[in-house]
N, C-alpha and C positions, 0 to 999 in steps of 0.2 A: 405857603408850603408847609405841609404837615411835619411835625417834629418826629413822627414815627413812620416806619415803614408800614405800608398796608399789607394785608395778607396776600393780595394779588401780586404785589411786587416781590414777595418772598417766594412766589412760584407755586402757591397752593390756594385752593378755594375754601379750605376749612377755616373756621372761625374760632378764636379764643375769646371767651367771655368771662364776666366776673359776677359773682353773687353779692348783692348788697343786703345782708341780713341786719336786722335792727333789734335783736333780742338783748338789749343792753340799756343801761340808764345813764350812760356817760358819752354818748356819741354826738357828733356835731349835727347841726340842723340839716334837713334834706337840701336846702339851697346851697350850703357850703359843700356838701358831698357832691352835688351836681357840678359845682365849679371844679372840684378836684378831678372828677371823672372826665370832664371836658378837657382839662389840661393834660390828662393822661392820654387823650385821644381815644378813649374807650368808645366803641360803637354799639355794643350789646350789653345790657344789664338785666339781671334777674332780681326781682323783689318777690316777697312772699305774701303779699296782700295787695290791696288797692287803695292804700292810704292816700287821701286827697293831697296832703302837703307834699308827698313824694311825687305824685303825678304832676302837680304844678311845677315842682322844682326842675323837672325834665322837659318842660315845654320849650319849644323852639330850639332844641339842642340837636335834633336829628339823630339822637340815640335811640336805638330800637329797644323797647322795654318789654320784658316778659313779666306779666303780673300774675298773682296767685289768688285762688279762692281757698282760704284756710279750711281745714277739716271741720272746724266748728260751724262754718256757714253752709256745709253741704246739704243738711236737711232742708233748710229754707230754699236753697237753689233747686233741690230735687222735687220738692213738694208741689210748688205752684209756679206756672209760667209767669203769672203776674208779678211774683216776687223778683224774678230775674229781669223782666221788662222794666220794672221800677229801678232796680239796681243799675241797669245799663243807662237808663235815662238820667239818673241823678249822679252816678259815680264815674261813668266812663265818657259818655257823649259830650259833656261840657268841656272836656280836656282833650278830646280827639278831633282832628289829627295833629294839633299843635304839640301834644305829647304823642310820640310815635309808638303807640301800643301795637305790637305785632303778634303777640301770642298770650294765651291764658293757660296756666297750669291749674287744673281743677283737683284740689286735694294734694296733700303732701304725704307720699309713702303710706297710703291708707291701709295697705295690708299689714303694716307694722304698727299701726296706731292702736292704743289700748282699746278704744271703742271702735272696733272694726266697722268701717263705714263703706266698705267696697260696694255694697248694693246701692249707694247713693251717688256714686261717681258718674256712671253713664247717664242716668236721668238728669243730673245737673249739667253735664256736658251737652246733652241734647237740648235742654231748655236754653242754655247760653247760645247754642248755635241758632236756635229759632229766633231768639231776640236779636242776634247779630244779622240774621237774614232779613228781618223786618227793617233793620236800619241800613241794609245794603252793605254790610261789612263782613259777611260770612266768607268772602274770598280774600279778605285783607288781614283778618285776625285768625290765627290758627288756635285750635283747642286741643289740649292733651292733658295728661296727668303723669306726674313723676313717680317713679318706683325705686325701691332699694333692690340690691342684688338678692336679697333674701326671698324675693318673689320666685326664684328658681329653686327647684327641689335639689339640684346639684349643679355645680359650675365647673367641675373638672373631672375628667378631661373635657375641654370645651365641646367636642363633638357629641358628647353624651348628655349635654345640658337640656333640661326640660323645665317648663314652668310647673310649679307645685300644683298637684291635682286639685287641692282645695280651692285654688283660685281660678280654675278653668272656666267656671260658669260666669265669672266676672270678666275674665280676660277676653274670651272669644268675641262677644258682642262689642266690647270696647275697641278691640283691634279692627273689627269690621267698620266701626265708626271712623277710625283713623284712616283706613284705606279710602273710604268714601269721601273723606274731606281732605285728603292729601296732607295729613298731619303726622308728625314724627312720634315714635315711641320714646318716651323720656325715661332715662335710667340714671341713677346715681351710683358711681363706681368709686370704691375706696380700697385700694390695695393695702393701705395702712391697717385697716381692721383685720384683714386676712393675716398679715404678718403679726400683728399684736396678739391675736388670739391663737396663732399656731406657729410661734417663732421656732419651735423645734423642727418644723417641717418646711417652713418657707424661709429662704435666704433673704436677708435684708436687701442685698444688691439686686435681687430679682424683683422686689417690690419697688425699688427706686430707679428702674431702667438701667442698672449698671452691672448686670450680670455678665460674666465672661463665658458662661455656658448656656445651654438651651434645654428647655423641657419639651419632650416630644409627646404629642397626642398619639397614643398607640393605634387608634382606629383610622386616623387620616394621614399620619406621618408628618403633620404640620409641626414646625418647630417654633417654640415661644421663648423669646429672650427677656420678656417682662410680663408681669402679672396683669397690667392694664389690658394688653392685647388679649390675654387669655380670658379675662372677665368679659371683655366686649364681644369676643367671638362666641362665648357661651350664650350671650344674649341673641346673637345672630342665629346660632344653631337652634336655640329654643323657639325662636320665631319661625324658623323653617319647619321645625317639627309640628307646628300648628298650622302650617300652610300659609304663613304670612311673610314669605321670604322677601317680598318687595318693600316692606315697610321701612322707611328711613329711621335710623336710630340717632338720638341726640343725647349726649352725656350732659345732664343738667347740673351735676355736681361732681367734682373730684378735687382732692387736695391732700394736704398732710399737715398735722398739727406741729407747732413749734415748741410746745411745752406740755407736759403731762404729769400724772402722779408718779411716785417713785417706781411703780411697776411698769410704767409706760416709758421705758428707756429709749425707745426709738423716736419719741416726740421731741425733736430738737430743731433749732433754727437751721442748722446745716442740712439736716435730712429734709426739712420742708423746702428749703431752697433747691436741693438736688432734685426732689421729686417734681416740683412745679416747673423747674427749668427744663428737665428732661421731657416732661409731658408736653410742654409747649414745642420743644424742638421736634418731638415726634409728630405731633399733630400738624405742625406747619411744614416741616421739612421732609417728613417721610410718612405721609398719610396712609391709612389703611391698616389692615391686620393680616396675619397669615392666611386667614380664610377669605378675606376681602381686600387684597392688595390694591392700593390706590383709592380706596373708598373715602370720600370726603366725610369728615365727622366734625360736628360742632361741639365744643367742650366749654362748659362754664366752670371756671376755677372757684373753689370755695376756700377763702372768702375774703372780702375787702377788709373787714375789721374783726378784731377779737370781740367777743360778745359776752359780757360778764354775767348775764342773767340766765345763761343756759344751765340746765341741771345736768347731773351726771358727773363723770370723772373729770379731772382737771383738764384733760385735752379738749373736752367739749367747748371750753371757753377760750381756746387758743388756736383757732384755725385761721386767724386773720393775717393779712400782709402788713397791716398797720395796727399799732396799739391805739387804744382810745385816746391817749394823750397826743397822738399825732406822729409819733416817730415810727419809722418803718421797722418791722420785725426782722426783715432780711432784705437784701438788695436783689430783687428779682429782675432778670433780663427777659423781657417779653418777646425778644426776637429768638431766644433760645440759642444765641450764638456765643455767649460767654462761657468760660470754663466754670465747672461746678465742683464743690468740694466732694471728697469721697464720703461714703456712708459713715455715719457716726454711731457706733455701737457702744455699749457700756465700757468696753475695753479700749475704745478708740475715740474717746471724747476729747475734743479740742476747742479752744476758744480763741478766736481771732483777735489781733491787736489792732486797734483803730489808729488812724493818723493823729498827729498832734492837734490839740484844741485850736480851732480857728484857722487851720491850714487847709482851706477848701477852695479859695479863689473863685467862688461862684458869683454869677450875676443874678439880679433879682428881677422878677416880673411882678408888677403890681396887679392885684385882683380887686375889682370893685370900686375903682375911683382913683383920685389923685393920691400922691404920697402923703404920709403923715409927718410928724416932727421927728426929732432925733430919737433913736432907739437906744435903750440902755439895758444892760444885763447885770446881774449880781452874782459874783463868784467868790470863792474862798480866797483869803489873803495868803500868799506864800510865806508871809512873815509869821503867821500864827503857828502855834505848836500843834502837834498831832492830837494831844490830849484835849486842847481847846476845840479843835475842829470836830473831833469825835463827839464831844458833848453837844455841840451845836447841831451836828448831823443827826444825832439821836433825837434831839428835840424836834427838828424839822420833820423827820419821818414818823414821829409819834404824835405829840400834842399839836404840832404844826399842821397835821393832816396832809402832808405831801405824799403823793404816790411815788414811792421810791423803787418800784419794781424794775425800772429801767437800769438801775445800778446793781442788780443781782446777777449772779453768774449766768453766762450765756445770753445776756441781754445787751442791747446796743451800747449802753453807757458803762458797762462793767469795767472795760479796759480803758485807760490804765487802772489797775486795781490798787488805787491809793486813796487814802482818806481825803486828801486835797481834791482829787478829781470828783469823787462821789459827793463830797460836801458842796462843791461848786454847782453840780446839777441840782441838788436838793435846795440849796439856798436860792438859786434863780427861780425854780418852780414856785417856791413860797412867795418870792418877791413879785413875780408876775401875777400870780393868782390874787395877791393882796392889793394890787393896784399900782405897783411899781414906783412907790415913793421912796425917798432916801431912808425914811424910818423903817421901811420894810426890809432894808438891807443892812440892819445893824448887827444882829447876831453877836452881841457882846463885843464888837470890835474886831471880829475875825473874818470879816467880809468886806468887799469893795465893789463899787459900781464901775462898770466898764462900758465903753461904747463900741467895742469890737465883738462881733458875734463869736461866742466860744464854742459853737457847734463844731463837731468833727466827725468824719466818716458817717456812720449811721446814727450817731448820737446827736439828736436835735434839741437845742435849748429853747424852751418856751419863750415867747414874747407876747405881751398883751396886745390885743388888736387895737389899731388906731381908729379914731372916729372919722377920719377923713378918707381912709382907704385901708386896704389890708395888704401887707406885704411880708414876706418872710424869705430869707435866704435859706435854701435847703441843702443839706449835705446828705451823702449816701447816694447810691445809684439805683435807679430803676430804668432799664433801657429797653427800647424797642416798641412793639406794637401790642396794645391791649385792644382787642375787638369785641369783646363781650363779657359776666360771672354771677345754695347754702346747704349739704348735710351728709353724714356718714351712712353706714349700713343701715342704721336707723338715724336719719339725719337730724341735725340741730334744728329746733324750731326757732321762729323769729317772733319778735314782739314789738313794743312801742319804741318810738324814736326818742333818743336823748336830746337835750337842748343846749349843750355847751357849744360855744362858738369855736370856729376853726379859722385859722389863717393859712392860706396856701400860697406858695410861691414856687417857681420853677427855675432851677439853676441849669443853664445849658452850656455844654461845651461840645465842639464838633469832634467826632471820632469817625473818620471814614471807614467803611462806606455808609455808616448810619450815624444818626444823632444820638448822643447820650444825654439823658435828661435825669437830673437828680431831683427827687421829689420828697416832700414831707408834709405833714399836717401839724398844725400847732393850735392849741386852744386851751 
């Protein structure tokens, strides 16, 4: 029996997916990520290339995978059919169908790329289609290309939306290809950017699906209570204006960052939680838009992990639901049934208080084999003085090379805001990373080894992986169904895979009418 409700059980045929971007140097291996995704019961995943290690990791999982052709590869794919035939033979066919590749996104928001490659997209798509047809897969693997909302000349009011004239020569034949092959038009929608760049005109509540008022389209009289619907309808109207009303639309990225630069005041964990929860609730429970009520829509949430190698403002590196160290950024309910916090503006900033350390009562599921030996953690001694603890904490977060971002304000281990609590997190991280010996838990006599997991709420304490098996009791909640999920108005790019190990476990407690699953990553 699945730990998660399926979308069908929730009464809608829309799917929620997740983007697995890898533009970071500290992520777990693809095999570990695949284990996590399977335990989350994710059914649809988007990646941004065709990395062989990733394809292998999703073999025999029944997860539907959207792969990508990076912009840098478009020239080779567009130039010669033989290039694509060789690519398919060497990079796809050896892993298909054990890895369930169901779609290929050709290029990433090419109209916004510095080296405008729009002229290469359709030839590349056609060559891929020809190669798939030779292999008998043209009906099984869909081909499209993802776009940013900037492809529109205007987006409001929705009924007046049209595609930019400078892209019409590129779009019309591409849309004809989509119709001919029954493929969706892929769009990345980010109300966050519209709010960030026009905060004086756009209400935060409107961007977060929490507005008590509605915006009217004067031409149609349609009422919009949230920006996502307005943006999506703008795409529908733009397609209709080009006589492509029947093309299905897929939202291949949407999300909200949990952290940003000082000027990005709306990038907070609470707002990210509110947006994603409300988006899921809308897609699953109340599908459609004012212009297309009841219309099924598949949405890929952006993104699974924070990615530390992305360029740009601070928010670009903080779209993930998980930190690279494995703790959850916020506790997302994928059923959309839980209550969500109100919008957090500069004058309404709050920080939640986590439960007491160790007070989670979760059971553990072992991943990857039998159980290992006794587990130990290293925490600060309650007998030590604040001065001694602060000195040791400064060392751990400095020369000790511990990533102490989790104990910063608005992060999962900030509360309780005490030197004792922060030092415990830092001491244990150093202890586990260094091998977990008693010598690694000395800190001048201000720390002690314990055999009870000190994790609490969304604050997860690292534990070194066992050689016999991998297990981890996880705190914090992610509830519900993830059925499929990278980038903004100009979306984040992805890169190579990090190689740090991850330990995954699932803590389960029954909450009728659904199961609640507490999840985390540790490595």
